[in-house]
N, C-alpha and C positions, 0 to 999 in steps of 0.2 A: 498174759492175754490169752483168752481161749481161742483155740484153733477153729477156723471155720470148717463146717462140714456141709455136705449136700444131702438132701432128702428128695424123695419122689412123692408127690401129692396127687391124688385123683382129682381131676378138674371137674368131676361131676358131683361127688359127695364129700370131698375133702379128706378122704382116708390117706394116711401117710405111711410110707414104707422106707426102709433103709436101702432097698434095691428096686430096680425097675421091674414092674410086673406087666404082663400082657393083658391080663384081665383083673379088674378090681374085685377083691374078695368081698367087699362090702355091698356094692351096688350092682356088680356084674357087668359093668361097662368095659368094652375093649379099647385098648390103645388110648387110655385117658390119663395116664400118669405123666406128670410134668416135673422136670428137674428144677429144684430151687436151692438156694443157699441159705443156711441157718447160721447166724452169727454166734449164738450162745449155745453151749452144750450142757448147762446146768439146769435146764428146764425150758418149757415152752414159754412163748411170749404171753400166752393167756394166763399162765400161773403167775408170772412176774408182774403182770399189769393189775393184779389184785390191789397193789398199792401204787396208784398213779401219781406222778409228779406233774402238777400243773404249773407251768412256767409262764410268767408274764413280766417282762422287763428283768429287773434284778431280783424279783421276789420268786420264791418257790413255795408252793403249797402242796403238802402231801395229803392225798385223798385216799383213805383206806376204805375201799368199797367192800361192804358186807361184813366189816369187822365188828359192828355194833349189833348184829343180829343174834338173837338168843332163842332157844326153843320155847314155844308157847303151847299151852293146852288148846285144843281145838275149840273147847267151850268158851275160852277167854277171848277168842278172836272176834272182833266186831263184824257182823254180817251186813251192816248198813252200806248201801250203794253210795259211792261218792258222786257228787254232781258232775255231769259230763260237761266238757267244754264245747260251747256252741260255735260252729264254724260259720254260721249265717248262710249256709248253703244247704237247702233242703235235700237236694239229691245226695250230697256227700254225707250229711247226717243220717240219711236213711241207710246208705250202704254200710256206714260204720256202726249202726245199731243205736243211733240217738246222739252221736257226737263223739268227741275224743275223750277217752278215759285218761285221767291223770296218771302219769307214770307208765303209760303204755308206749310201745314202739311199733310204728306202722311202716310197712314196706309198700311203696307205690311203684309198679312196673308198667312198662308199655314200650311199643315200637318207637324208634327214633322219629322225632318230628310229629308225634301224635298229639302232644299238648300236655305232657306231664308237668313241666315247669310252669306253663301258663296256668294250669289248674291250681297248682300250689300257690303261686304268687297271687293269683286272683282271689284265692280264699283268704290268705293272710292279710291282704289289703282291706278286706271287709271286717277283720277282727281288730279294730282300732283300740279296743279297750285293754289289750294285752301286749306286753313286751315280747317281741318275737325276734329271734336271731336266725337269719337266713344265711347259711354257709354255702357258697358256690365254689366248686372246684373246676367248673367248665367255662364260666362266663366272667367277664369283667364287671365291675360295679357300674360302669357307664352303660353297658348293654342291659343290665337288670333295670336301671333307671329308665331307659328308653321303653322297655316293655311295660314297666309299671305306669308310665305316663299314658301309654296306649290303653291299658286296661282300666285304669282309674286315675284321672288327673288329680284328684284330691288325695294325695299320698298322706299316709299317717306318719306321725313323728315317733311312733312306738315300734317301728320296724328297723332293725339293725342289719346291715348287709356286710358280710365278711367274705372276702375272696381268699381262701386258704385251703391247702391240701394236707397240712401236717396236723395229725390228731392231737399232739401235745400242745401246739399253739392254739388249736380250737378250744381245748379245755381251759387254757389260760384266759382266753377272751370270754368264755362262759362264766368264769369266776368274776370277771369284771362287769359284764352286762347283767348277769342273773336273769336270764330270759324265762318266760312262762311257757314257751314253745320253741323247740329247736328243729330246724329244717336242714337236712344234709342233701345237697344236690351236686354230685351223686355219690353214693357209697363207693363206687368203683374208682373214684379219683382220690380218695383219702388214703393216706399211708401213715404208719407209725414207725418210730425209730427202733422198736423192739424186734422188728422183723426185717431181715436183710433181703428184700425182694422188691420188685417194681410195683407201683400202684396198680390195682386192678387184678393182681394175682390172687390165687385161691387163698393163700395164707394171709395176705394183707386184708382182704375183704372179711375173712373170718375173724381176725384179731380186732379189727376196727369195729365191726358190728358187735362183738362181745363186749368191748369196752363201753360202747354207747348204750348197750343194754343194761349193764351194771349202773351206769350213770342215771338212766331213766328210772330204774327200780329203786335206787337209794335216794334220789333227790325228788322224785315225784313229778319231774318235768317230762312231758310227752315228747317223743322224738319221731319225726317223719323222715324216712329214708327214701330217696328216689333211686331206683335201680334200673340198669340197662337190660335189654333183651338180646339174647344171642340169636344166631341164625336158625336154631331149631325152634324158636318161639318161646323159650323158657327163660326165666330170670338168670342172668349171668352170675357167675360165682358159685361157691359151694352150695349144695342142697341144704346144708345146716343153716344157711342164712334164712331160709323160709321157716325152719323149725324154731329158731330162737325168737323170732318176732311174734308179736301178739296178733297182728292183723296183716294179711296180704291182700291188696286190692290191685286189680288189673285194669288199666285204661286202654281200651281197644277200639278199633274202628278202621275203616278204609280211608286213606287220605284223599281218595277221589270222592268220598261222600262227606256230607256236612255233619253227620251224626257221629257222636262218640258215646261209647258205652262204658260205664264204670261198674265193674263186677267185684264182689268179695269172694276171694278164693279160700281164705281162712280168716276166722274171726273168733277170738276167745270171748268176746263180749257181746256177741249178737249173731244174727242169722247170716248164713252164707248164700242165701237164695235171693238177696236183695239186688236191685238193679237201679242204676242212675243213668239218665239219658241227658246228653248235652248236645247243643247245636253250635258248631264252630262258626263264629262270625268274625268280622274284621276287628272288632273291638273286644274280642275275647270269647269265652264260652258262655252260652245262654242256657239256663236250665229249662228243660222241656217238661212242663208240669202235666200236659195232656198229650202224650205221644200219638194217640190214636188219630187225631186230626191231621198230624203231619205225615203219618205213615200210610194214609189212604189217599190215593189219587182220585181226582174227580172226573177224569176223562176216559175211564175204562168201559163205559157203557157200549155194548155191542161188540166187545172184543172177547174172543174165546181164550181159555186158559188162565182166567183170573178168578180166584175165590177168596173170600174174606173169612178170616178165622178170629175167634175171640180167645185170645191167649192170656196167660198170667205168668209173670216173672216176679218172684218174690211175693209181695202182697199187692202189687199193682196190676190191674187188668188193662189190656189195651187191644185194639183191633189191628190186625196186621194183614197185609195183602200178600197172598201166595200166587206166584206166577209160574206157569208151566208151559213148555213147548215140546210137542211130540211131532217128530217128522220121520220119514223113512230113512233107514240107515244107509249112508252113502258108502260105507265100507263094509267089510264082512262082519266085523264085531260091532254091535250096537253100543253107543256111548251112553253112559249114565253120569250126569254131573249135577251136583247140588251146591248152591251157595247160600249159606246161612242155615242149613239143615243137615242133619246127619245122613250121609250118603248110604250107609248100611241100612238105615231105617227106610230110606227111599226104595232100595232094592227089595226090602221085605214087603212094602206096600204094593209095589208093582207085581210081585208074585201073588199077593192076595187078589189083586184085580184080575189077574189072568186065571187063577185057579178057581176062585169062588164066584166071580162075577162073569167070567167068560170072555173078557176082552184080550185079544192077542196083541201083546206088546213086545214079543221076543225079537222082532226084526225092526224095531223102532228106536230111534234116538230119543232120550228123555232128558230134558234140561229143566231144573227147578231153581227158582230164585225167590228169596224172601226180600220184599221191597224195602228200600231204605238202608241196606247194608247191615241189617240186624242179624244176629245169630240166636235163634230161638230154640230152647230145649224142651218146651212144654209138649207133652204127649198128646194134648188135645188138638194139635195141629194136624194129626193124621187125616181126619175127615176132609179138611180143606185141601190137603195135598192130593188125595185121591180125586176129589171133585175137579181140581184144576187140571190134573193130568187127563181125566176123561173128557173135560170140556175142550181141551186142545186136540185130543185125539179125534173126536167127532166134529170138531170145528163148530161147536154150538156154544154161544155165550150163556153165562148164568145171569138170570134176571137181576136187575138192581134191587137192593133192599133185602137181599138174603145174606146171612152169615151163619156160621156153624162152629161147633166144637165137639170133639169126641175122639177117644182113642180107639184104634182099630186093632182087633186081635187077629191071630193067624187063621181062625176059622171064619173070618168075615164079620164077626159080631162087633157092634159098637159098644165099647166098654164105658162105664161111668167115669166122670171127671170130677175133680175137686172144685169147691167154691163156685158152683154153677150159678148161684144167685148174682154174684158179682159180674160174671160174664154176661148174663142176660141184661143186667142193669146198664152195663157199659154199651152194649149194642143198642139198647133202647134210647140211651142218652144221645147217641150219634144219629138217630133217626132211622134205624133199620126197622123193617116191618115184619120180617120172618127170621127165626133162628132155629136151626136143627140141633137138637140135644139128644143124648142117650136116654132111652126110655126109663132106665133104672133111676136116673136123676129126678124123675117126676114124683118119686115118693117124698112125702112131706114137703112138697113144693106147691105153694099157692099160686096157681097160674092166673087167677083173676086180678091180682094186684099189678100185673104187667100189661101195658098197652101193646107190646110186641106179641105176635102170634108165635106160640111154641109148637114145634113139630118133633115129637119124640119118635125115635127110630131104634130098632133092635139090631138090624143088619145093614151092611153097606148098600144092599139093593134098595132098601127102603129110603135111604138118604138120596140115592141117585134118582129114585122115582119122584121124590119131592122136587128135585131141581130140574129134571129134564122131562118129567111126565111119563 
């Protein structure tokens, strides 16, 4: 019998060492090495798991993953796209790039209680035409049934639920069920016998994810992994977990708000700029097809510090409300706070206001909030941020029916934005009468086809003159 030995593994990137190190030579993280026990000395579990033994009852099936692969000429490989699996969820399909690719492995992460399991279960309940295996290592079958009844009382007969944490037993049931889609909830609860460490450890997560990846690539069955988030806000486990999967999607949002945002952080089969919006309700998650109507409040007339911006996330335009509050600093150092917006960019825009426009904000507290709990990264929000801050500073409301889009440069110029036609059309559809756009975007733009009045500006002063006279 081989003698057990100990190794030290970096909890951030998975780098292993025979001795403890203060700083990881791979990722540079300090005090990240954890001591683990390794049962075998003749090779790592990843190498040994190339031939997995799938046990079910008294039967044993040896699955040699990757043993049938042979070198192929690049010209002999077919370039035809395989049909994607429709999830019957327009928001999820958009984020994934059109649906689930056969043989792909998807990692879904999010804060505890944000709705990861609800989103996954709700999606597979609508895919009644496919056999799906839902593996849960956290909940009992009774709990899953209660949630399914709440989400969709008409349960499908094609969904199989397995409460198991052993990877070998899971592969045994896969051989029996032969699912067309596999769900693992969550990857941190699964363990394999080839590694002598507790579930959720760096080595266990790495080995289990690698085995599931080989299964997905050799069988063509897509796998969805649900992952936990650590206290730093990143996916728990080794960084290699995000490298080996095909798609990483993040389910985020404030639990005090009703909206949930689904973002693609990595996607080998589509764009990473797509965005899905859901509304949390008592009977599950509702797809928000037109977020502009929900993100705009109707009772801000006569209130200062509110500006409407026409933003774009991915390919979808929507109008979002920017709220600002400027007050005298109660302490020596003024506060700068931004919710849903980059605080460093807010500081830059405040400097532009002070240097180029002449408004003194050095002794003022500035608070910025994007309504609805959204986090927007579109640079076209700059103009609405400056307008909202100035509106609050002079305590003068912006007239109803005005919206704007434009990136602000350090010299105070309003720089052009992309896809301005979609932004104008979205504002016109929601009944706005005026929109401020960069003057450079007026090139090759037919203003006569829009009922909304366009106000092109070159500098920030021109935009403020349109709003406040």
